[in-house]
N, C-alpha and C positions, 0 to 999 in steps of 0.2 A: 614174371613183370609184364604189364603194369599192374596187376592185380594187388590193390593196397590192403595188407593186412598185417598187424590186426589194425582197426578204425581208431581213430583218436577221441570217439563220439562216447561220452557218458551219459546217462540220465539224470536228472533229478531224483532223488531217492523216494519222494512222495509219489512220483509217477513210475510205477515200478512194472508195467507190461505194455504190449503194443496197444490195446484200446485206450487205455489213461491217457498215453504219449500222443494219440492221435486224435480224442475227443476233447480233451480239456483245451488245447491250445484254439483248436476249431471253434470251440463254445463261448471260452472266456478271454481269449486274446484280443485286443483292442487296438488297430493299428489304423491310424490318420494318414494319409497320402493326398497332397494337395495335386490332382491329375487336371490336365487340359483334354477334354475330349475333343476329337476328330473324326468323321464319318467320311468314310471315300467310298466311291461307287464301283462296283465291279463289273468286269466284261459282261458279265450274264445277267446285268440289270437288277443286281442285289445290292447290299451294302456291307461293309464292315466297320464296325465302332473301335477306334483305338484310343487309349488312354496313355499321354504324355506326361513324364515327370523328368526335370531336368536337374542334372549335377549341381550340388550346392556351389561349386565355383564357377558354374558354368553358364554362357549365354545371359551376363549381367545387364540389367537395363536400367532405366533410371529408378530402380525401387519398386516398379509395377510388377506385376502379375504377369509373366511370358504369355502369349496370344498366338494359337495358329495363326492367324491374318499375318503376324508380324515375324514368324519363324524363317522363312526363305531368305528374307534381306539378312537376318542376323547370322544365319548360317554359311552365307557367301563368304563372311571374313572369317568366321572360327569353325568351319566344320572339318579341317584337315587335323585339328588338334582335339577332335570329340571322339569319343567312343561312347557307342550304343549298346543295349543290352534288350535284345527282344524277347520279352517272356510270353509263353504259351500255356494257360490255366487249365486245369484239370475238369474232368466230366462234372459239368453242371456248374461250373466255377464262373468265376469272372476276376475283374481287375482288383475288387474288394476282400477276397478271400484273404485271410490271414497271413497262410502261407505265402502268397504272391505279394501282398503287400507290405508285409515283413521284409522281404527281400529287396523290394523297391525302394524301401526307406532306408535301406541300410546300404545299398549301392550307390543312390544318389547323395547319401550323406559322404560319400567317399568320391565324389565326383563323376560318377558314371551319370550319362542320359538314359533313361528307361523308356520303352514303349510297350506296354500291356495291351496286346489285341483280344479281341473278343470271338470265340468260334461263334459260326452263326445261331442267332436266337439266344445267347448269352449275354447280352449286354443290357438287358431290361425291355427290349422290343423285338418282338418275332421278325424273321427275315422274310423278304418278299417272295422269295420263290417257293417252290414247292420241297425243294431239297432243304434238309436240315443239314448238320454236320455229321461226320462221324469220324472214329480215331485213326483212320488209315489214310483220310484225306489231306494231302500236303499242298495243293494247288494254293489254298489262300495263304498258308504260310509264305510260298515263295510270292504271292503277290504281295504281302506285306513287306518282304524284305526288298523287293524291287523300290517299293514306295520309299522306305527307309534311306535306302541308296540314292534316291533323288532328290532326298534333302541335303545330300554330300556327304554323307558319314562315309569314311574311309577304314573303319574299324568297328567290326560288329559281331557281337557274341550271341548265341541262341542259348535259351534255359528253356526247360519245360518241367512240368508237374505232371505226374500221374499220367493221365491221357494225352495231354500235353506233350510229356516227355516222349510217349511214343510215337506221337505226329514228328516230333523234333530230330529223333534218331532216325525214324524212317525218311525224312527229309534229306537227312546229312547220307545216308548209305545209298538212296535213289539216286543222288545227285553228284556223286563222287566220280572221280576220273577213273577208278580201278571199276567202276561198275559201267563205264561206257558213255554216259551223259556227257559229264565233265561240265555241266552249267551250274554249277556252285560259285557263287560270286568268291572272287580272292580276298573280299572286305570280310568275310567271315573268318574269323581266326580260331574260334575256340566256342565249347559248348558245355555246357553243365545240364543236368536232367536228374530229377529226385524221383523216389519210388515209382519207378516205370513197370506197367506190366507188359513186358516186353515180349511175353506169351500169352495172348488174349484169350485162348480157350482156358489155360491152365488159371487164370486170374478169375475167370469166370466160374470156374468150379470152386476156387477158393473162396469167392463170396456166397456161394450157397452152402457153405459149412453153417453148422447151427451158430457158432459163436460171430459171425460175419454177416446173418441175415439182416440185421437191422441197416447197416449200410447198402445190402442189395434192394431193400424195402423202400428205404428213401429215394436212391436214383431210380428207382424204377417208377415211382409215384411221380417225381419232378419231370420226367421224360415223357410219362404218359399225358401229364396235364397239358404240355406243349403240344401235343399230337392233336389234344382235342380243341384247345384254343386256337389252333391253326386249322382245323376242322370245320371251325364256327363259321370262318371266313373263306373256306375253300371247301363247299359242301360236295360230297360225292367222290373226292379226291383220295382222303385216307381210308385204311381199314379199320374204322375206330370199333367197331364190334371185336375183330379180333384183341385188337390192341388193349383193350380194356380188361383182357382174360390172361394177359400176360401176368405171371405172378413172380419173374425174376429177370434181371438184365439180358439173360440169354434168350430167354423166352421172347422179350421185347426185341431183340434184336433179330432174331429169326422171323418175328411177325413182322417188322417194321423194317428196320434198319438195312437189313440186308435186301431185301425186295426192291427198297426204296432207293437203292444204291446201285444197282446192277448184279447184285452177288446171287449165287445160287441158292444159298442158306446161310445159316449161322457159321457153320464150319466153314465154307466158303470164305466169308466175311474175315472171319478171325484168322485163318490160315493165311491170306494175302495181306492182311493188316498188321500183322505181328510185325514189330521193328527186330526182333532177335535176328533174323534171317538176314537183315542189311546193315546189321553193326560189324561185321566184318569189312564192310567196303567203304566205312568211314576213314577219313584223310586227315581231318583235322582235329588238334587236341582235342578230346571229349571227356569228361568225367561224368560217370554214371554211378549214383548213391542210391541203395535202397536197403532198408533195415530188415534183418531177418526176422524181427517178430512183427512184420507189416501185416495187418489183417485183409490185407486186398491182393496179397502176392503169392504164388504156389512155387515151390521148390525150382521149377523150369524157369523163374525170372530172376535165378542166381546163378549164371553160368560161369563160374568160377574157371574151370578149365578153358574156356573161351577167354577169359579174363587175362589169362597167363601167356595167351599166345598173340594178342594183337598189339601192334606197336603204337596206336594211336586213341585207344580208348581205356582210360583207368576206370576200374570197377572198384568201388569200394564197398561192401556190406557189413555193416555195423551190427552187432547182435541186438542192439536196442535202437529205437527211434519213432516206431510207429508208423504210420502213412503220413507223409508229408507232415510230420511232426518235428522231431529233433529240437524240444527245448533244452534252453540251456541248464547244465547242471545245478548253478548258483545264480542268484539274481533273480528268479520268479519268471513266470509266462509271459509278463510284458516286456523281458529285457530283449537282447540281441541273441539269435538263434545260432546255434551251432552250425546249421547250414547256410547261414547267411556268411557267416564267417570263412567257413569252409569255401564257399564261392568265391568271396573275393580275393582268398589266398591263391585258388586255382586259375584265376583269371590275371593275377597279378604276378605270376612266375614266369620266366623266361621259357621254361618248359612245361611240360604236364604237371 
């Protein structure tokens, strides 16, 4: 304990493998969320775009849509009772990704406020600075949390999906009291993460296997496109010729992500950025859920023995579910997903 086995998740019979459980929801699930966008300036003269969605019974006005301009005045009277979930999307995702938007819809329908923030250059507009995002960088998440605290929230939950889950777990482990920093805000009460590549090298190798090459190609293509777009406005800065030759995410990270962010090479980047080494330091109740048929994850991403030893991190590894999938057994792909119900259950329990 607290390894949770067996898991309660059961997939729909017509989606019988991890690829179908990953791809069908991603392509065909349609989720509409009414977000209010806010842009905040970062200390390094860049920006982060964040999308707010407010709980169904929270922040009632005269029937008009809540705006960010009126946000502070409303929170002066109601924030002490508000609970906020801060959600971090996956690689090349955004607040409209179905796995995140579905979660936001379910949580807000149950009274929780949500803040879905975008990693740099993932909101639809390239960031200003030379740097992009990488999945070991936790400073922006810390900045977002401080921004949320400035709004008056006293109860905050962290959520992350895939690469965003790695960022979330790493942040929690880096800033725990047991790790020596002790900078984690007491307002952060719990965390939930799904489909996390806690071992980045293992995950990169898994994506290079024949049955996952389509995912690898898709991510590699969109990442290279962003570099070339930015190179057009920052000529001579980026190694565009080398980047265009990258055939996989691992090659891209070796040629671009690692050197652009001060790492020696991709091995150094993946080693220092993998959240697995930080998980034992986590001090707030945290739920980590990854499906064993996830086509993105290697065996190293399912540390069951570690899960049996930790007092604060609950690990749940269903046999089925795919990558950021977990479609419901009944009700169709447009319904409420098991991951959404599982999250609310974990957040509402007095213990983990």
